[in-house]
ZABAVO-606774 format. One line per 8 residues: for each residue x, y, z of N, C-alpha, C. Coordinates in steps of 0.2 Angstrom, whole numbers, plus 5000, padded with zeros to 4 digits. Example, Ala and Ser with C-alpha at 12.3 -4.5 7.8 and 13.67 -1.06 7.14 Angstrom:
# ZABAVO-606774
5066:4972:5039:5062:4978:5039:5066:4984:5039  5064:4989:5035:5068:4995:5036:5064:5000:5039;
//
This chain:
# ZABAVO-606774
5004:4994:5000:5000:5000:5000:5004:5006:5000  5003:5011:4995:5007:5017:4995:5006:5021:5002  5012:5024:5004:5012:5028:5010:5009:5035:5008  5005:5038:5012:5003:5045:5011:5008:5050:5010  5007:5055:5006:5012:5060:5005:5013:5064:5011  5018:5068:5012:5019:5072:5018:5014:5078:5017  5012:5080:5023:5007:5085:5023:5010:5092:5021  5007:5096:5017:5009:5102:5014:5008:5108:5019;
5003:5107:5023:5001:5113:5027:5003:5112:5035  5006:5117:5038:5008:5116:5045:5002:5117:5049  5002:5116:5056:4997:5118:5060:4996:5125:5060  4989:5127:5062:4988:5135:5061:4992:5138:5067  4993:5145:5065:4996:5149:5070:4990:5152:5074  4992:5152:5081:4987:5155:5086:4990:5162:5088  4986:5167:5088:4988:5174:5090:4985:5176:5096  4988:5176:5102:4985:5178:5108:4982:5185:5108;
4977:5186:5112:4973:5193:5112:4966:5192:5111  4963:5198:5110:4956:5198:5109:4955:5202:5102  4955:5199:5097:4955:5203:5090:4948:5206:5089  4948:5211:5086:4942:5215:5083:4942:5214:5076  4936:5212:5073:4935:5212:5066:4935:5218:5063  4939:5219:5057:4940:5225:5053:4933:5226:5049  4932:5232:5047:4926:5233:5043:4927:5230:5036  4921:5228:5033:4921:5225:5026:4916:5228:5023;
4917:5230:5016:4912:5233:5012:4906:5228:5011  4900:5230:5012:4894:5225:5011:4894:5223:5004  4892:5217:5003:4891:5214:4996:4884:5217:4993  4883:5216:4987:4877:5219:4984:4871:5215:4987  4865:5219:4988:4860:5216:4992:4853:5218:4989  4848:5215:4991:4841:5216:4990:4838:5221:4995  4833:5224:4994:4830:5229:4998:4825:5226:5003  4828:5222:5008:4824:5219:5013:4828:5218:5019;
4825:5217:5025:4828:5216:5031:4826:5210:5034  4832:5206:5036:4831:5200:5040:4831:5201:5047  4826:5198:5051:4825:5199:5058:4825:5192:5061  4829:5191:5066:4830:5184:5069:4829:5184:5076  4825:5179:5079:4825:5178:5086:4827:5171:5087  4830:5170:5093:4832:5163:5094:4826:5158:5096  4820:5161:5099:4815:5157:5100:4808:5161:5098  4803:5157:5097:4797:5161:5095:4795:5167:5100;
4796:5166:5106:4794:5172:5111:4797:5178:5109  4803:5178:5106:4807:5184:5105:4805:5187:5098  4803:5183:5093:4801:5186:5087:4794:5187:5085  4789:5184:5090:4782:5184:5088:4779:5191:5087  4781:5196:5091:4778:5202:5091:4780:5206:5084  4786:5204:5082:4788:5207:5075:4784:5204:5070  4784:5197:5070:4780:5194:5065:4773:5196:5065  4770:5197:5070:4762:5199:5070:4761:5206:5068;
4767:5210:5068:4766:5217:5065:4767:5217:5058  4769:5211:5054:4769:5211:5047:4763:5212:5044  4763:5217:5039:4757:5217:5034:4758:5213:5028  4752:5210:5026:4753:5205:5020:4757:5199:5022  4757:5196:5028:4761:5191:5030:4760:5185:5026  4766:5182:5024:4766:5175:5021:4771:5171:5024  4769:5164:5024:4774:5160:5027:4778:5155:5021  4784:5154:5023:4788:5149:5018:4792:5145:5022;
4796:5141:5019:4801:5137:5021:4807:5137:5017  4813:5136:5020:4819:5136:5017:4823:5130:5020  4824:5125:5016:4828:5119:5018:4824:5116:5024  4817:5117:5024:4813:5114:5030:4812:5119:5036  4816:5125:5036:4816:5130:5041:4811:5135:5040  4806:5136:5044:4800:5141:5043:4803:5148:5043  4799:5153:5040:4800:5160:5040:4794:5163:5038  4793:5170:5040:4788:5174:5038:4790:5180:5034;
4786:5182:5029:4788:5188:5026:4782:5193:5025  4784:5199:5024:4779:5204:5024:4781:5211:5024  4777:5216:5025:4779:5223:5026:4779:5225:5033  4784:5229:5035:4784:5232:5042:4786:5239:5041  4782:5244:5043:4783:5251:5042:4785:5252:5034  4782:5249:5030:4783:5250:5023:4789:5246:5020  4793:5243:5024:4799:5240:5022:4798:5232:5021  4801:5229:5016:4800:5222:5016:4805:5218:5021;
4802:5214:5025:4805:5211:5031:4804:5203:5030  4809:5199:5032:4808:5192:5033:4810:5191:5041  4806:5187:5044:4807:5185:5051:4807:5178:5052  4812:5176:5056:4813:5168:5057:4816:5167:5064  4815:5161:5066:4818:5159:5072:4824:5154:5071  4829:5155:5074:4835:5151:5073:4835:5145:5077  4832:5145:5083:4834:5140:5088:4839:5142:5093  4840:5139:5098:4844:5141:5104:4851:5138:5102;
4856:5143:5104:4863:5141:5103:4867:5143:5097  4873:5143:5097:4877:5146:5091:4877:5142:5085  4877:5135:5086:4876:5131:5080:4870:5132:5076  4864:5132:5079:4858:5133:5076:4857:5140:5073  4860:5145:5077:4860:5152:5074:4864:5153:5068  4870:5150:5068:4874:5151:5062:4871:5147:5056  4868:5142:5057:4865:5138:5052:4859:5141:5048  4855:5144:5052:4849:5147:5050:4851:5154:5047;
4855:5157:5050:4857:5164:5047:4860:5163:5040  4865:5158:5040:4868:5157:5033:4864:5155:5028  4859:5151:5029:4854:5149:5024:4850:5155:5022  4847:5159:5027:4843:5164:5025:4847:5170:5021  4853:5172:5024:4856:5177:5021:4858:5175:5013  4860:5169:5012:4862:5166:5006:4856:5167:5001  4850:5165:5004:4844:5165:4999:4842:5171:4998  4841:5176:5003:4837:5182:5002:4842:5188:5001;
4848:5187:5003:4853:5193:5002:4850:5200:5005  4849:5200:5011:4846:5206:5014:4851:5211:5015  4848:5217:5015:4852:5223:5016:4855:5223:5023  4852:5221:5028:4854:5220:5034:4851:5215:5038  4854:5212:5043:4852:5207:5048:4851:5210:5055  4845:5210:5058:4844:5212:5065:4842:5206:5069  4845:5205:5075:4843:5200:5080:4840:5203:5086  4834:5200:5087:4831:5203:5093:4830:5197:5098;
4829:5199:5105:4828:5194:5110:4830:5196:5117  4831:5191:5121:4833:5192:5128:4840:5190:5129  4842:5192:5135:4849:5191:5137:4850:5192:5144  4854:5188:5147:4855:5189:5154:4859:5195:5156  4858:5198:5162:4861:5204:5163:4868:5203:5167  4873:5203:5163:4880:5202:5166:4882:5208:5169  4880:5214:5167:4881:5220:5170:4875:5221:5175  4876:5221:5181:4871:5221:5186:4867:5228:5186;
4870:5233:5183:4867:5240:5182:4861:5240:5177  4861:5234:5173:4855:5234:5168:4849:5231:5171  4843:5233:5170:4837:5231:5173:4833:5227:5169  4829:5223:5172:4824:5219:5167:4820:5223:5163  4821:5222:5156:4817:5226:5151:4822:5231:5148  4827:5233:5151:4832:5238:5148:4834:5235:5141  4835:5239:5136:4837:5236:5130:4844:5239:5128  4848:5234:5126:4855:5236:5124:4856:5234:5116;
4858:5239:5113:4859:5239:5106:4867:5238:5105  4869:5232:5102:4876:5230:5102:4881:5234:5098  4884:5239:5101:4890:5243:5098:4895:5237:5096  4896:5232:5100:4900:5226:5098:4896:5220:5101  4898:5215:5097:4895:5208:5099:4901:5204:5099  4902:5200:5105:4908:5196:5106:4906:5188:5107  4911:5184:5106:4911:5177:5107:4915:5176:5114  4912:5174:5119:4916:5174:5125:4919:5167:5127;
4917:5162:5122:4919:5155:5124:4924:5152:5118  4927:5156:5115:4932:5154:5110:4939:5155:5113  4943:5150:5115:4949:5151:5118:4951:5145:5121  4956:5146:5126:4958:5140:5130:4958:5142:5138  4956:5138:5142:4956:5139:5149:4963:5139:5152  4966:5145:5154:4972:5145:5157:4972:5141:5164  4966:5142:5168:4965:5138:5174:4957:5138:5174  4955:5135:5179:4948:5134:5180:4944:5141:5179;
4940:5141:5174:4935:5147:5173:4939:5153:5171  4945:5153:5169:4949:5159:5167:4951:5158:5159  4948:5162:5155:4949:5160:5148:4955:5164:5145  4959:5161:5141:4964:5164:5137:4961:5165:5130  4960:5171:5128:4957:5172:5121:4963:5172:5116  4961:5170:5110:4966:5171:5104:4962:5171:5098  4966:5172:5092:4964:5172:5086:4967:5166:5082  4962:5162:5080:4964:5156:5076:4962:5156:5069;
4964:5151:5065:4964:5151:5058:4956:5151:5056  4955:5155:5051:4948:5156:5049:4947:5153:5042  4941:5153:5039:4940:5149:5033:4943:5152:5027  4945:5158:5027:4948:5162:5021:4955:5162:5022  4958:5158:5026:4965:5159:5027:4967:5165:5032  4962:5167:5035:4963:5173:5039:4963:5171:5047  4963:5176:5051:4963:5174:5058:4956:5177:5061  4952:5173:5064:4945:5175:5066:4946:5180:5072;
4941:5184:5072:4940:5189:5077:4936:5186:5083  4937:5189:5089:4932:5188:5095:4927:5193:5095  4928:5199:5093:4924:5205:5094:4922:5207:5087  4915:5208:5086:4912:5211:5080:4909:5217:5081  4911:5223:5078:4908:5229:5079:4901:5229:5075  4896:5232:5078:4890:5233:5075:4891:5238:5069  4886:5237:5064:4887:5241:5058:4886:5248:5059  4890:5253:5057:4889:5260:5058:4883:5263:5056;
4881:5261:5050:4874:5264:5047:4868:5262:5052  4868:5255:5054:4863:5253:5058:4863:5256:5065  4869:5257:5068:4870:5260:5074:4868:5267:5074  4869:5271:5069:4866:5278:5068:4859:5278:5068  4856:5273:5064:4849:5272:5064:4846:5271:5071  4849:5266:5075:4847:5264:5081:4847:5270:5086  4852:5274:5086:4853:5280:5090:4847:5285:5088  4845:5286:5082:4839:5290:5080:4833:5287:5083;
4832:5280:5083:4826:5277:5085:4826:5277:5093  4832:5277:5096:4831:5278:5103:4828:5284:5106  4830:5290:5102:4827:5296:5104:4819:5297:5103  4816:5292:5098:4809:5293:5097:4805:5287:5101  4809:5282:5103:4805:5276:5105:4803:5277:5113  4797:5274:5114:4795:5275:5121:4794:5268:5124  4798:5265:5128:4797:5258:5131:4791:5258:5135  4788:5252:5136:4783:5250:5141:4785:5251:5148;
4781:5253:5152:4783:5253:5160:4783:5246:5162  4788:5246:5167:4789:5239:5170:4785:5239:5177  4779:5239:5176:4774:5240:5181:4774:5233:5186  4777:5228:5183:4777:5222:5187:4782:5222:5193  4787:5227:5192:4792:5228:5198:4790:5233:5202  4792:5233:5208:4791:5238:5214:4797:5241:5216  4799:5247:5216:4794:5252:5212:4795:5251:5204  4789:5253:5201:4789:5253:5194:4794:5258:5191;
4796:5256:5185:4801:5261:5181:4800:5260:5174  4803:5265:5170:4803:5264:5162:4809:5262:5160  4810:5256:5157:4816:5253:5155:4820:5258:5150  4826:5258:5150:4831:5262:5146:4833:5258:5140  4834:5262:5134:4837:5259:5128:4843:5263:5127  4849:5259:5126:4855:5262:5125:4860:5258:5121  4865:5260:5119:4870:5257:5115:4875:5253:5120  4877:5247:5119:4882:5244:5124:4885:5238:5121;
4887:5233:5125:4891:5227:5123:4887:5221:5125  4887:5216:5120:4884:5210:5121:4889:5204:5119  4888:5199:5123:4893:5193:5122:4889:5187:5122  4892:5182:5118:4888:5176:5117:4893:5170:5119  4889:5164:5121:4893:5158:5122:4888:5153:5123  4889:5146:5122:4885:5141:5122:4884:5138:5130  4883:5143:5134:4882:5141:5141:4876:5145:5144  4871:5141:5146:4865:5145:5149:4866:5148:5156;
4870:5144:5160:4872:5147:5167:4879:5146:5167  4882:5150:5171:4890:5150:5172:4891:5152:5179  4897:5150:5181:4900:5151:5188:4901:5158:5189  4901:5160:5195:4903:5167:5197:4910:5169:5195  4915:5164:5195:4922:5165:5193:4922:5167:5186  4918:5163:5182:4918:5164:5175:4915:5170:5173  4909:5172:5177:4906:5179:5176:4911:5184:5177  4915:5184:5182:4920:5189:5184:4925:5190:5178;
4928:5184:5175:4933:5184:5170:4930:5187:5164  4924:5186:5162:4921:5189:5156:4920:5196:5157  4918:5198:5163:4917:5205:5164:4923:5209:5164  4929:5206:5166:4935:5210:5166:4938:5210:5159  4937:5205:5155:4941:5205:5149:4937:5208:5143  4930:5207:5143:4926:5209:5138:4921:5215:5139  4920:5216:5146:4916:5222:5148:4909:5222:5145  4905:5216:5145:4898:5216:5142:4893:5219:5146;
4887:5221:5143:4881:5222:5147:4877:5216:5148  4876:5213:5142:4872:5207:5142:4876:5201:5139  4873:5195:5141:4876:5189:5139:4870:5184:5137  4871:5181:5131:4866:5176:5128:4870:5171:5124  4866:5167:5119:4869:5161:5116:4869:5161:5109  4868:5167:5106:4867:5167:5098:4871:5172:5094  4870:5178:5097:4872:5184:5092:4879:5184:5090  4884:5182:5094:4891:5182:5092:4892:5178:5086;
4889:5172:5086:4890:5168:5080:4886:5171:5074  4880:5174:5075:4877:5178:5069:4881:5183:5067  4884:5187:5071:4888:5193:5069:4894:5190:5065  4897:5184:5067:4903:5182:5064:4901:5179:5057  4895:5176:5056:4892:5173:5050:4891:5179:5045  4888:5184:5048:4886:5190:5044:4893:5194:5041  4898:5194:5046:4904:5197:5044:4907:5193:5038  4907:5187:5038:4910:5183:5032:4906:5183:5026;
4899:5184:5027:4895:5185:5021:4894:5192:5019  4898:5197:5022:4898:5204:5021:4891:5207:5021  4887:5205:5026:4880:5208:5027:4880:5212:5034  4878:5218:5033:4878:5222:5040:4873:5219:5045  4876:5219:5051:4872:5216:5057:4872:5221:5063  4866:5220:5066:4865:5223:5073:4861:5219:5077  4863:5219:5084:4860:5215:5089:4856:5219:5093  4849:5218:5095:4845:5221:5100:4843:5216:5105;
4845:5217:5111:4843:5212:5116:4841:5216:5122  4836:5213:5126:4834:5216:5132:4835:5211:5138  4837:5214:5144:4839:5210:5150:4833:5207:5153  4834:5200:5154:4830:5196:5158:4832:5195:5165  4835:5189:5166:4838:5187:5173:4845:5190:5173  4847:5190:5179:4854:5192:5181:4858:5185:5178  4864:5186:5176:4869:5181:5174:4870:5177:5180  4869:5171:5180:4870:5167:5186:4871:5159:5184;
4872:5155:5189:4874:5148:5188:4868:5144:5187  4862:5146:5190:4856:5142:5188:4850:5147:5187  4849:5149:5181:4845:5155:5179:4838:5153:5177  4836:5147:5177:4830:5144:5174:4824:5148:5177  4823:5148:5183:4816:5151:5186:4816:5158:5185  4822:5162:5186:4822:5169:5185:4821:5170:5177  4824:5166:5173:4823:5167:5166:4816:5167:5164  4812:5162:5166:4805:5161:5164:4801:5166:5167;
4802:5169:5172:4798:5174:5175:4800:5181:5172  4806:5182:5170:4808:5189:5168:4808:5190:5160  4809:5184:5157:4810:5185:5149:4804:5187:5145  4798:5186:5147:4792:5188:5143:4792:5196:5142  4793:5200:5148:4794:5207:5147:4800:5209:5143  4805:5206:5144:4811:5208:5140:4810:5206:5133  4807:5201:5131:4806:5199:5124:4802:5205:5121  4797:5207:5124:4792:5213:5122:4796:5219:5121;
4801:5221:5125:4804:5227:5125:4809:5227:5119  4813:5221:5118:4817:5221:5112:4814:5221:5106  4808:5217:5105:4804:5217:5099:4801:5224:5098  4799:5227:5103:4796:5234:5101:4801:5239:5099  4807:5239:5102:4812:5243:5099:4814:5241:5092  4815:5235:5091:4816:5232:5084:4812:5235:5079  4805:5235:5081:4800:5238:5076:4802:5246:5075  4803:5249:5081:4805:5256:5080:4811:5257:5076;
4816:5253:5076:4822:5253:5072:4821:5252:5065  4816:5247:5063:4814:5246:5056:4811:5252:5054  4807:5255:5058:4803:5262:5056:4808:5267:5054  4814:5267:5058:4819:5272:5057:4823:5271:5050  4824:5264:5049:4827:5262:5043:4823:5264:5037  4816:5264:5038:4812:5265:5032:4811:5272:5030  4813:5277:5035:4812:5284:5034:4816:5286:5027;
//
């Protein structure tokens, strides 16, 4: 039996640090907006607001299309986690070639100053689970080989045009009162930092490490991979998330109690953002 030839490619180079994705020119697109939620609770208000709503499937995955504030919009649910989010995002972006991708939904409040229902628009979106553990719960981040012979980023800045529209929408948007809390308050909408990883609950030591190195306001499980997919597909992306439970080791009960209000606030601001994009 002939022996295999010697490998031509060496192992990939790993560059320590927290690399930030450089800006890329968007590819030619169609005049529509793709809006994603990880679960139906996060996208249903946007879908119900569509005029002339029609349903379809792409490779078996359902989506809805219609008009929102006069703009053509496609709404879909990705499923929970980075793999599902990347898969559905890539399918839909390749098929519909949207002008922009927005992700709406809930996230845990890793910055304790964020309240239930406060909305954070992602000036940056990060992946906090890409790297090596130096020791228990302390991550060493690095840039590793990407699919284009490049080195993949950890941090993906939000699209400048979409961020400018979001800032205009913030000035016009009125959130719902958080009357279920005592004392009641009106949630705030602001620009901030969002990080993603495939863990629903994490330890206090891991929380401290993420806060120190990435300085996020919210933590969730999808938008970092969506941002990365959109970057490679040269499609502008922006994440809109609202705070549900505090980031903690066992968030299930708090998440179920606090996520419905957070889902509404993120969806309502997403509609305000689309209205601004349509102006």
